[in-house]
TORKOLBA-194731 format. One record per residue (C-alpha): residue in one letter; x, y, z. Coordinates in Angstrom, 2 decimals, always signed. Example, Ala and Ser with C-alpha at 12.3 -4.5 7.8 and 13.67 -1.06 7.14 Angstrom:
VEXBA type      c1      c2      c3
VEXBA    a  +12.30   -4.50   +7.80
VEXBA    s  +13.67   -1.06   +7.14
//
This chain:
VEXBA type      c1      c2      c3
VEXBA    m  +15.19 -108.05  +82.54
VEXBA    d  +18.56 -109.60  +81.78
VEXBA    i  +19.83 -106.26  +80.44
VEXBA    l  +18.82 -104.50  +83.65
VEXBA    s  +20.33 -107.27  +85.78
VEXBA    m  +23.66 -107.02  +83.96
VEXBA    t  +23.76 -103.20  +83.86
VEXBA    k  +24.89 -101.36  +87.00
VEXBA    d  +24.35  -97.81  +88.18
VEXBA    d  +27.06  -95.37  +89.31
VEXBA    q  +27.31  -97.16  +92.64
VEXBA    g  +27.84 -100.56  +91.04
VEXBA    i  +24.36 -101.82  +91.89
VEXBA    p  +22.33 -103.64  +89.19
VEXBA    f  +19.23 -101.78  +88.06
VEXBA    f  +17.21 -104.94  +88.64
VEXBA    h  +17.87 -107.58  +91.30
VEXBA    r  +16.20 -110.92  +91.85
VEXBA    n  +14.76 -109.55  +95.11
VEXBA    d  +12.78 -107.10  +92.99
VEXBA    m  +10.77 -110.00  +91.58
VEXBA    e   +8.43 -109.92  +94.58
VEXBA    d   +7.14 -106.48  +93.57
VEXBA    l   +7.30 -106.99  +89.80
VEXBA    q   +4.13 -106.48  +87.78
VEXBA    v   +3.89 -107.17  +84.05
VEXBA    i   +1.55 -105.03  +81.97
VEXBA    w   +0.66 -105.93  +78.39
VEXBA    v   +0.05 -102.83  +76.29
VEXBA    d   -2.30 -103.85  +73.51
VEXBA    d   -5.65 -103.09  +71.92
VEXBA    k   -7.66 -105.03  +74.50
VEXBA    g  -10.03 -103.48  +77.00
VEXBA    p   -8.92 -102.24  +80.44
VEXBA    g   -7.45 -104.99  +82.59
VEXBA    p   -6.72 -105.46  +86.28
VEXBA    y   -4.05 -102.75  +86.23
VEXBA    a   -6.29 -100.02  +84.85
VEXBA    e   -6.67  -98.25  +88.20
VEXBA    i   -2.94  -98.19  +89.01
VEXBA    e   -1.66  -94.65  +88.68
VEXBA    c   +1.66  -94.55  +90.50
VEXBA    y   +4.78  -96.61  +89.80
VEXBA    d   +8.08  -96.58  +91.64
VEXBA    r   +9.99  -97.75  +88.58
VEXBA    v   +8.86  -98.44  +85.04
VEXBA    i  +10.58 -100.78  +82.56
VEXBA    i   +9.74 -100.11  +78.92
VEXBA    p  +11.10 -102.75  +76.50
VEXBA    n  +12.51 -101.77  +73.15
VEXBA    p  +10.37 -103.25  +70.35
VEXBA    g  +11.32 -104.23  +66.83
VEXBA    a  +14.33 -102.54  +65.26
VEXBA    s  +14.99 -100.51  +68.42
VEXBA    n  +15.88 -103.72  +70.23
VEXBA    p  +19.58 -103.82  +71.25
VEXBA    l  +20.06 -106.96  +69.16
VEXBA    w  +19.48 -104.99  +65.94
VEXBA    q  +21.64 -101.96  +66.63
VEXBA    g  +24.15 -101.35  +63.84
VEXBA    d  +22.61 -104.06  +61.67
VEXBA    w  +23.55 -102.35  +58.40
VEXBA    e  +27.27 -102.72  +59.06
VEXBA    p  +29.40 -105.83  +59.64
VEXBA    r  +30.29 -106.07  +63.32
VEXBA    r  +33.39 -107.56  +64.88
VEXBA    c  +31.72 -108.85  +68.03
VEXBA    t  +31.86 -112.65  +68.21
VEXBA    n  +29.88 -113.33  +71.37
VEXBA    s  +27.03 -111.90  +73.42
VEXBA    t  +26.35 -112.76  +77.04
VEXBA    l  +22.85 -111.35  +76.70
VEXBA    l  +22.04 -113.44  +73.63
VEXBA    e  +23.47 -116.59  +75.18
VEXBA    t  +21.47 -116.01  +78.37
VEXBA    f  +18.31 -115.58  +76.31
VEXBA    r  +18.99 -118.79  +74.37
VEXBA    r  +19.59 -120.78  +77.54
VEXBA    r  +16.42 -119.45  +79.12
VEXBA    i  +14.32 -120.47  +76.14
VEXBA    y  +15.75 -123.97  +76.01
VEXBA    r  +15.41 -124.40  +79.76
VEXBA    q  +11.78 -123.31  +79.55
VEXBA    f  +11.09 -126.06  +77.01
VEXBA    g  +13.17 -128.70  +78.78
VEXBA    v  +16.04 -128.86  +76.29
VEXBA    a  +19.36 -129.87  +77.87
VEXBA    e  +22.64 -128.57  +76.48
VEXBA    a  +23.74 -132.18  +75.94
VEXBA    d  +20.83 -132.63  +73.55
VEXBA    l  +22.40 -130.07  +71.22
VEXBA    e  +25.66 -131.98  +70.78
VEXBA    p  +25.77 -134.06  +67.57
VEXBA    k  +25.91 -137.83  +67.94
VEXBA    p  +28.29 -140.06  +65.94
VEXBA    e  +25.40 -141.49  +63.93
VEXBA    d  +24.07 -138.06  +62.97
VEXBA    g  +24.63 -136.80  +59.44
VEXBA    l  +24.11 -133.28  +58.15
VEXBA    t  +20.66 -131.75  +58.29
VEXBA    v  +19.64 -128.81  +56.10
VEXBA    t  +16.58 -126.82  +57.15
VEXBA    l  +15.08 -124.39  +54.66
VEXBA    i  +12.75 -121.68  +55.98
VEXBA    d   +9.60 -122.13  +53.92
VEXBA    r   +8.10 -118.67  +53.43
VEXBA    r   +4.65 -119.03  +51.85
VEXBA    q   +3.60 -115.38  +51.63
VEXBA    t   +6.33 -112.81  +50.98
VEXBA    r   +9.90 -113.26  +49.79
VEXBA    h   +9.47 -116.94  +49.06
VEXBA    l  +12.19 -118.58  +46.99
VEXBA    d  +11.16 -119.28  +43.42
VEXBA    n  +11.71 -122.88  +42.26
VEXBA    q  +12.27 -123.94  +45.86
VEXBA    d  +11.01 -127.51  +45.40
VEXBA    h  +13.14 -127.97  +42.30
VEXBA    y  +16.25 -126.70  +44.09
VEXBA    i  +15.64 -129.03  +47.02
VEXBA    k  +15.39 -131.96  +44.62
VEXBA    k  +18.64 -130.98  +42.90
VEXBA    l  +20.39 -130.53  +46.25
VEXBA    q  +19.28 -133.97  +47.38
VEXBA    e  +20.55 -135.50  +44.13
VEXBA    r  +23.97 -133.90  +44.59
VEXBA    f  +24.21 -134.80  +48.28
VEXBA    p  +22.28 -138.06  +48.79
VEXBA    k  +23.36 -138.34  +52.46
VEXBA    l  +21.87 -134.98  +53.39
VEXBA    h  +18.71 -134.82  +55.42
VEXBA    i  +16.76 -131.90  +53.91
VEXBA    q  +13.64 -130.49  +55.55
VEXBA    t  +11.52 -127.38  +55.25
VEXBA    l  +10.23 -125.30  +58.15
VEXBA    d   +6.94 -123.41  +57.84
VEXBA    l   +6.92 -121.20  +60.92
VEXBA    w   +3.22 -120.46  +60.59
VEXBA    a   +2.20 -124.10  +60.59
VEXBA    i   +3.73 -125.44  +63.81
VEXBA    s   +4.19 -124.44  +67.44
VEXBA    f   +7.28 -122.70  +68.75
VEXBA    e   +8.19 -125.83  +70.71
VEXBA    e   +8.14 -127.87  +67.50
VEXBA    q  +10.23 -125.19  +65.79
VEXBA    l  +12.86 -125.58  +68.51
VEXBA    r  +12.90 -129.34  +68.02
VEXBA    i  +13.65 -128.88  +64.32
VEXBA    l  +16.18 -126.08  +64.79
VEXBA    r  +18.21 -127.89  +67.44
VEXBA    s  +18.90 -130.70  +64.94
VEXBA    t  +19.82 -128.30  +62.11
VEXBA    n  +23.39 -127.99  +60.81
VEXBA    i  +22.66 -125.63  +57.92
VEXBA    l  +19.85 -123.08  +58.17
VEXBA    v  +18.80 -121.68  +54.80
VEXBA    g  +16.34 -118.91  +54.06
VEXBA    t  +15.49 -115.75  +52.22
VEXBA    h  +15.87 -112.55  +54.21
VEXBA    g  +13.28 -112.41  +56.97
VEXBA    a  +12.42 -113.04  +60.60
VEXBA    g  +12.63 -116.81  +60.16
VEXBA    l  +16.40 -116.52  +60.19
VEXBA    t  +16.29 -115.57  +63.87
VEXBA    g  +16.30 -119.35  +64.21
VEXBA    t  +20.05 -118.79  +63.95
VEXBA    i  +19.92 -118.29  +67.72
VEXBA    f  +18.72 -121.83  +68.37
VEXBA    i  +20.69 -124.04  +65.97
VEXBA    p  +23.63 -125.96  +67.49
VEXBA    p  +27.04 -124.30  +67.90
VEXBA    r  +29.36 -124.09  +64.88
VEXBA    s  +26.55 -124.51  +62.36
VEXBA    n  +26.11 -122.73  +59.03
VEXBA    v  +23.63 -120.05  +57.98
VEXBA    v  +22.76 -119.30  +54.33
VEXBA    e  +20.81 -116.13  +53.52
VEXBA    i  +19.35 -115.19  +50.14
VEXBA    l  +18.92 -111.41  +50.15
VEXBA    p  +16.76 -109.22  +47.90
VEXBA    p  +18.64 -107.44  +45.08
VEXBA    n  +20.78 -104.49  +46.21
VEXBA    f  +19.77 -105.06  +49.83
VEXBA    w  +22.77 -105.02  +52.15
VEXBA    h  +21.32 -105.71  +55.59
VEXBA    k  +23.89 -107.32  +57.94
VEXBA    g  +21.63 -108.24  +60.85
VEXBA    f  +21.64 -112.00  +60.32
VEXBA    r  +25.29 -111.98  +59.35
VEXBA    n  +26.10 -110.33  +62.68
VEXBA    l  +23.72 -112.61  +64.55
VEXBA    a  +25.38 -115.72  +63.11
VEXBA    q  +28.78 -114.36  +64.14
VEXBA    l  +27.56 -113.77  +67.71
VEXBA    r  +26.56 -117.43  +67.87
VEXBA    g  +29.80 -118.76  +66.40
VEXBA    h  +28.26 -119.89  +63.11
VEXBA    r  +29.61 -119.58  +59.59
VEXBA    y  +27.53 -117.26  +57.43
VEXBA    f  +27.11 -117.36  +53.64
VEXBA    s  +25.08 -114.93  +51.55
VEXBA    a  +23.92 -114.40  +48.00
VEXBA    h  +21.68 -111.80  +46.39
VEXBA    a  +18.66 -112.66  +44.30
VEXBA    e  +18.46 -111.57  +40.66
VEXBA    e  +17.07 -108.16  +39.79
VEXBA    r  +13.73 -108.15  +37.98
VEXBA    p  +12.60 -105.26  +35.77
VEXBA    g   +9.77 -103.29  +37.32
VEXBA    s  +10.00 -104.97  +40.72
VEXBA    d  +11.30 -102.78  +43.54
VEXBA    d   +9.18 -104.09  +46.41
VEXBA    w  +11.75 -106.22  +48.21
VEXBA    k   +9.35 -106.89  +51.10
VEXBA    g   +6.57 -108.44  +49.06
VEXBA    s   +8.19 -109.91  +45.97
VEXBA    s   +9.31 -113.49  +45.56
VEXBA    l  +13.05 -113.94  +45.13
VEXBA    f  +14.75 -115.69  +42.24
VEXBA    i  +18.33 -116.94  +42.15
VEXBA    e  +19.82 -118.93  +39.29
VEXBA    e  +20.08 -122.64  +39.94
VEXBA    d  +23.86 -122.74  +39.51
VEXBA    r  +24.32 -119.89  +42.02
VEXBA    f  +22.05 -121.57  +44.55
VEXBA    m  +23.88 -124.87  +44.15
VEXBA    e  +27.25 -123.14  +44.44
VEXBA    i  +26.50 -121.48  +47.77
VEXBA    m  +24.96 -124.69  +49.13
VEXBA    n  +27.97 -126.68  +47.93
VEXBA    i  +30.20 -124.38  +49.99
VEXBA    a  +27.94 -124.49  +53.03
VEXBA    v  +27.69 -128.29  +53.01
VEXBA    k  +31.33 -129.11  +52.34
VEXBA    s  +32.62 -126.61  +54.88
VEXBA    l  +31.15 -128.94  +57.54
VEXBA    y  +32.60 -132.17  +56.16
VEXBA    n  +35.47 -132.27  +58.65
VEXBA    t  +33.97 -130.68  +61.72
VEXBA    g  +33.09 -132.42  +64.95
VEXBA    h  +32.41 -136.12  +64.38
VEXBA    l  +32.13 -135.74  +60.58
VEXBA    n  +34.90 -137.10  +58.38
VEXBA    e  +34.21 -136.68  +54.67
VEXBA    d  +36.36 -135.81  +51.67
VEXBA    v  +35.28 -132.65  +49.87
VEXBA    n  +35.81 -134.22  +46.42
//
């Protein structure tokens, strides 16, 4: 709806205006039985959303993009937070806040091998860090937002969980562990649109494993610690934080 409201026809008129809301009907196309709209046969205008990879957000996601902001994405973010009663002021860090690292905890596919061990090592190196895991399947979307809005560094293997990049506070960091030889730039571009720093590393290749969607991912401990060291210390002198890097 936002896309249609922002896009204008040849006469400079938006394709969708707020006055159109009075006549708007929403139809869910799914595998359920016929609903209350089954007998409707004639429509004046039809809006068909773009699902999945055809969504405008994912266009050109195999190439690095230069765009550093998106009115559409920002409007979407604001709408979601407004729906759940989150004020913009709530997203600003407070002087007493330290750094919070949130690791997307994938339990099925593309989970990070030795994850618990790496978290322990990270906590030992950075005792002041608040480190938490986020299992998207286990909690409500509202609870996910509560966790994401207090996140300074979002960490995860490649997957939909990294769309949380949209909801973390401005000028945060995103760390993505990608499958071997997989060069998708979608989350890199998404982080850039939100004004975040983005850091990536590729998992190690494993003989006989070419199913990047289903396999677990392994990265050497020293490589994981190196990328996290960069992500953490790059925030040491931002906003209210004032820490030496060594």
